[in-house]
C-alpha positions as CSV (number, residue, x, y, z in Angstrom):
1,X,9.3,-11.8,-18.4
2,X,7.9,-14.3,-20.9
3,X,4.4,-13.2,-21.7
4,X,1.9,-15.9,-23.0
5,X,0.1,-15.8,-26.3
6,X,-2.9,-14.3,-24.5
7,X,-1.0,-11.0,-24.1
8,X,-2.5,-8.0,-25.9
9,X,-0.1,-5.4,-27.4
10,X,-1.5,-2.1,-26.3
11,X,0.3,-0.1,-28.9
12,X,-1.8,-1.8,-31.6
13,X,-5.0,-1.2,-29.7
14,X,-7.8,0.8,-31.4
15,X,-7.5,4.5,-31.2
16,X,-10.8,5.1,-29.5
17,X,-10.7,7.7,-26.9
18,X,-10.9,6.8,-23.2
19,X,-14.2,7.4,-21.3
20,X,-14.9,10.9,-20.2
21,X,-13.1,11.6,-17.0
22,X,-15.3,12.7,-14.1
23,X,-14.0,14.9,-11.3
24,X,-11.0,13.5,-9.3
25,X,-11.7,11.7,-6.0
26,X,-11.7,13.9,-2.9
27,X,-10.2,11.1,-0.8
28,X,-7.8,8.4,-1.9
29,X,-6.6,6.0,0.8
30,X,-4.1,3.2,0.4
31,X,-4.0,0.3,2.9
32,X,-0.7,-1.5,3.9
33,X,-1.8,-4.8,2.3
34,X,-1.8,-3.2,-1.1
35,X,1.7,-1.7,-0.6
36,X,3.1,-5.0,0.6
37,X,1.7,-6.8,-2.5
38,X,3.3,-4.2,-4.8
39,X,6.7,-4.5,-3.0
40,X,6.5,-8.3,-3.1
41,X,5.8,-8.2,-6.8
42,X,8.8,-5.8,-7.3
43,X,11.2,-8.1,-5.3
44,X,10.1,-11.1,-7.4
45,X,10.6,-9.5,-10.7
46,X,13.2,-10.6,-13.2
47,X,16.5,-8.6,-13.4
48,X,15.6,-7.4,-16.9
49,X,12.4,-5.7,-15.7
50,X,12.7,-2.0,-14.9
51,X,9.2,-1.9,-13.4
52,X,6.2,-4.1,-12.7
53,X,2.5,-3.3,-13.0
54,X,-0.6,-4.7,-11.5
55,X,-4.3,-4.2,-10.7
56,X,-5.6,-2.2,-7.7
57,X,-8.8,-3.4,-5.9
58,X,-10.8,-1.6,-3.4
59,X,-14.1,0.1,-2.6
60,X,-15.6,3.3,-4.0
61,X,-18.4,5.5,-2.8
62,X,-21.5,5.8,-5.0
63,X,-20.4,9.2,-6.4
64,X,-16.8,8.0,-6.8
65,X,-15.4,10.7,-4.4
66,X,-14.1,8.3,-1.8
67,X,-11.8,5.5,-2.8
68,X,-10.1,2.9,-0.6
69,X,-7.4,0.8,-2.2
70,X,-7.3,-2.4,-0.1
71,X,-5.5,-5.0,-2.2
72,X,-3.6,-5.5,-5.4
73,X,-2.4,-8.3,-7.6
74,X,0.4,-8.6,-10.2
75,X,-0.3,-8.6,-13.9
76,X,2.1,-10.1,-16.5
77,X,3.5,-7.6,-18.9
78,X,6.4,-6.9,-21.1
79,X,8.0,-3.7,-22.3
80,X,10.5,-3.1,-25.1
81,X,11.6,0.0,-26.9
82,X,8.9,-0.6,-29.6
83,X,5.8,-2.0,-27.8
84,X,4.2,-2.9,-24.5
85,X,2.2,-6.1,-23.9
86,X,-0.2,-6.9,-21.1
87,X,-1.8,-10.2,-20.4
88,X,-5.4,-9.1,-20.2
89,X,-6.8,-12.7,-19.9
90,X,-4.7,-13.2,-16.8
91,X,-5.9,-9.9,-15.4
92,X,-9.6,-10.9,-15.9
93,X,-9.1,-14.4,-14.5
94,X,-7.4,-13.0,-11.4
95,X,-10.1,-10.5,-10.9
96,X,-12.8,-13.2,-11.1
97,X,-11.0,-15.2,-8.4
98,X,-10.7,-12.1,-6.2
99,X,-14.4,-11.4,-6.6
100,X,-15.1,-14.9,-5.1
101,X,-13.2,-14.0,-2.0
102,X,-14.1,-10.3,-1.7
103,X,-17.1,-9.5,-3.9
104,X,-17.3,-5.9,-2.7
105,X,-13.9,-5.0,-3.9
106,X,-13.8,-3.7,-7.5
107,X,-11.1,-2.5,-9.9
108,X,-10.2,1.0,-9.1
109,X,-7.0,1.4,-11.2
110,X,-3.5,0.0,-11.5
111,X,0.0,0.4,-10.1
112,X,3.5,0.6,-11.3
113,X,6.9,0.8,-9.6
114,X,9.2,3.8,-10.4
115,X,8.3,7.4,-11.0
116,X,8.5,7.5,-14.9
117,X,5.2,8.3,-16.7
118,X,5.6,7.7,-20.5
119,X,3.6,6.7,-23.5
120,X,3.3,3.1,-22.3
121,X,1.8,4.4,-19.1
122,X,-0.8,6.2,-21.0
123,X,-1.7,3.1,-23.0
124,X,-2.0,1.0,-19.8
125,X,-4.1,3.8,-18.3
126,X,-6.4,3.7,-21.3
127,X,-7.0,0.0,-20.8
128,X,-7.8,0.4,-17.1
129,X,-10.0,3.5,-17.8
130,X,-12.4,1.1,-19.7
131,X,-12.3,-1.3,-16.7
132,X,-13.3,1.3,-14.2
133,X,-15.8,3.3,-16.4
134,X,-17.7,5.5,-15.8
135,X,-15.2,6.4,-13.0
136,X,-11.6,7.4,-13.6
137,X,-8.9,4.9,-13.2
138,X,-6.4,5.6,-10.4
139,X,-2.8,5.1,-11.1
140,X,-0.4,4.7,-8.1
141,X,3.3,5.0,-8.8
142,X,5.4,3.5,-6.0
143,X,9.0,4.6,-5.9
144,X,10.9,1.8,-4.1
145,X,13.9,4.1,-3.4
146,X,16.3,1.6,-5.0
147,X,17.4,4.1,-7.7
148,X,20.2,6.4,-6.5
149,X,19.0,10.0,-6.2
150,X,15.3,9.1,-6.0
151,X,13.4,9.1,-2.7
152,X,10.9,6.3,-1.9
153,X,7.3,7.4,-1.8
154,X,3.8,6.9,-3.2
155,X,2.1,9.2,-5.8
156,X,-1.3,8.9,-7.4
157,X,-2.7,10.2,-10.7
158,X,-5.7,10.3,-12.9
159,X,-5.5,11.0,-16.6
160,X,-7.3,13.1,-19.2
161,X,-7.3,12.7,-23.0
162,X,-5.4,15.3,-25.0
163,X,-6.4,16.6,-28.5
164,X,-9.6,16.9,-30.5
165,X,-9.5,13.2,-31.5
166,X,-7.2,11.8,-28.8
167,X,-5.4,8.5,-29.2
168,X,-4.9,6.1,-26.3
169,X,-1.2,7.1,-26.0
170,X,-2.1,10.8,-25.8
171,X,-3.0,11.6,-22.2
172,X,-1.9,13.9,-19.4
173,X,-1.6,12.6,-15.9
174,X,-2.9,14.8,-13.1
175,X,-1.7,14.2,-9.5
176,X,-4.3,13.6,-6.8
177,X,-3.8,13.6,-3.1
178,X,-3.1,10.1,-1.6
179,X,-3.1,9.0,2.1
180,X,-1.6,5.9,3.6
181,X,-3.8,4.5,6.3
182,X,-3.1,1.8,8.8
183,X,-4.7,0.7,12.1
184,X,-3.1,0.4,15.5
185,X,-2.6,-3.3,14.9
186,X,-1.0,-2.6,11.5
187,X,1.3,-0.1,13.1
188,X,2.7,-2.8,15.4
189,X,3.4,-5.0,12.5
190,X,5.0,-2.2,10.5
191,X,7.2,-1.2,13.5
192,X,8.4,-4.7,13.8
193,X,9.2,-5.0,10.1
194,X,11.1,-1.7,10.0
195,X,13.1,-2.5,13.2
196,X,15.5,-4.6,11.1
197,X,16.6,-1.6,9.1
198,X,18.9,-0.6,12.0
199,X,20.0,-4.1,12.9
200,X,23.6,-5.2,12.2
201,X,24.5,-7.5,9.2
202,X,26.8,-10.4,9.2
203,X,29.6,-11.2,6.8
204,X,27.2,-12.5,4.2
205,X,25.0,-9.4,4.3
206,X,22.1,-11.2,6.1
207,X,20.3,-9.6,9.0
208,X,21.5,-11.0,12.4
209,X,18.4,-10.0,14.4
210,X,16.3,-13.0,15.5
211,X,12.5,-12.8,15.1
212,X,11.0,-10.9,18.0
213,X,9.0,-13.1,20.4
214,X,5.4,-12.3,21.4
215,X,6.4,-11.5,24.9
216,X,9.2,-9.1,23.9
217,X,6.9,-7.3,21.5
218,X,4.2,-7.1,24.2
219,X,6.8,-5.7,26.6
220,X,7.9,-3.1,24.1
221,X,4.2,-2.1,23.6
222,X,3.6,-1.8,27.3
223,X,6.7,0.4,27.8
224,X,5.5,2.7,25.0
225,X,2.0,2.8,26.6
226,X,3.6,3.7,30.0
227,X,5.5,6.5,28.4
228,X,2.3,7.8,26.8
229,X,0.5,7.7,30.2
230,X,3.3,9.5,31.9
231,X,3.0,12.3,29.3
232,X,-0.7,12.5,29.8
233,X,-0.4,12.6,33.6
234,X,2.2,15.3,33.3
235,X,-0.1,17.4,31.1
236,X,-3.1,16.9,33.5
237,X,-0.9,17.9,36.5
238,X,0.3,21.1,34.8
239,X,-3.3,22.1,33.9
240,X,-4.5,21.4,37.5
241,X,-1.6,23.4,39.0
242,X,-2.3,26.3,36.5
243,X,1.1,25.9,34.7
244,X,-0.7,25.3,31.4
245,X,-4.0,26.4,29.9
246,X,-6.3,23.4,29.5
247,X,-7.6,22.5,26.1
248,X,-11.3,21.6,26.0
249,X,-10.9,19.2,23.1
250,X,-8.1,17.4,24.8
251,X,-10.2,17.1,28.0
252,X,-13.1,15.7,26.1
253,X,-10.8,13.2,24.4
254,X,-9.4,12.1,27.8
255,X,-12.8,11.7,29.3
256,X,-14.0,9.5,26.4
257,X,-10.8,7.4,26.7
258,X,-10.6,7.0,30.5
259,X,-14.2,7.7,31.5
260,X,-15.3,4.1,31.2
261,X,-15.4,1.7,34.2
262,X,-12.6,-0.7,35.1
263,X,-14.5,-3.7,33.7
264,X,-15.3,-1.9,30.4
265,X,-11.7,-0.8,30.1
266,X,-10.3,-4.3,30.6
267,X,-12.9,-5.8,28.2
268,X,-12.8,-3.2,25.4
269,X,-9.4,-1.7,25.9
270,X,-6.4,-3.8,26.8
271,X,-7.9,-7.3,26.7
272,X,-9.9,-6.6,23.6
273,X,-6.9,-5.6,21.5
274,X,-4.3,-8.0,23.0
275,X,-5.1,-10.8,20.6
276,X,-5.0,-8.5,17.6
277,X,-1.6,-7.2,18.7
278,X,-0.2,-10.7,19.1
279,X,-1.6,-11.8,15.8
280,X,0.0,-8.9,13.9
281,X,3.3,-9.6,15.7
282,X,3.1,-13.3,14.6
283,X,2.4,-12.3,11.0
284,X,5.2,-9.7,11.0
285,X,7.6,-12.3,12.3
286,X,6.5,-14.7,9.6
287,X,7.1,-12.2,6.9
288,X,10.5,-11.3,8.2
289,X,11.4,-15.0,8.4
290,X,10.3,-15.5,4.8
291,X,12.3,-12.5,3.7
292,X,15.4,-13.9,5.5
293,X,15.0,-17.3,3.8
294,X,14.6,-15.6,0.4
295,X,17.8,-13.5,0.9
296,X,19.8,-16.6,1.9
297,X,18.5,-18.5,-1.1
298,X,19.5,-15.7,-3.4
299,X,23.0,-15.7,-1.9
300,X,23.3,-19.5,-2.5
301,X,22.1,-19.1,-6.1
302,X,24.5,-16.3,-6.8
303,X,27.4,-18.4,-5.4
């Protein structure tokens, strides 16, 4: 990737130590939008790039214990065997634009693809530690699973300086627990996107599955709902007949779920979430269509 003149070579950065690292967060949650942004950046990378990096935006509690990573944006960077360069001006300009849209979302750290943590990772971590001070910068490493022998997954780290007079490149990364969180509407979209993994491919290697219509997706959701209701009815019947010992927690949950009136259930249950489900279905179909067009364009370019 050609990096503009505004790029800063982190290896030549001052050797001032990173800010003191407070205790690690007790809860780190990553939302699907951030993961999609990272994967999109990775798919658009140049062939010469082994990994891509970017900035993580989200919310943080007052004491820094609870962090929600909600979005992310790409940052131009270049790595060679001798140095690493990051376009810091681009990073700051993008952050200012994001602040206009979502002023509550702040910089919480950075991401990279792959599972390798090296000296360059420590240099980039040092830069983001100053951006998030006095809180520690979170580093999320997303393994895309494209390298043979490596399993796809998400890992999170914070860093601590090493040595009496530590340099930016001298740091140790400490893993922290990370949780992927998505709502019921997000789940519908994710299920639709992953449904193409088992679909047959044509001679050109393109997916042959047509985008799912709203009605077919709604039908699939209703069938799944009917199956859940059948399991609940079977459980309740077994408890009433004495075949199973009832769980008070399950009983209270079922009362909270089904204890409302018919009008309230229609307004707050099915009808209230129908539009959200259809919207997520539409967006997922749009993403799949865009991915299909991109793959076909790549085949035409390669030919």
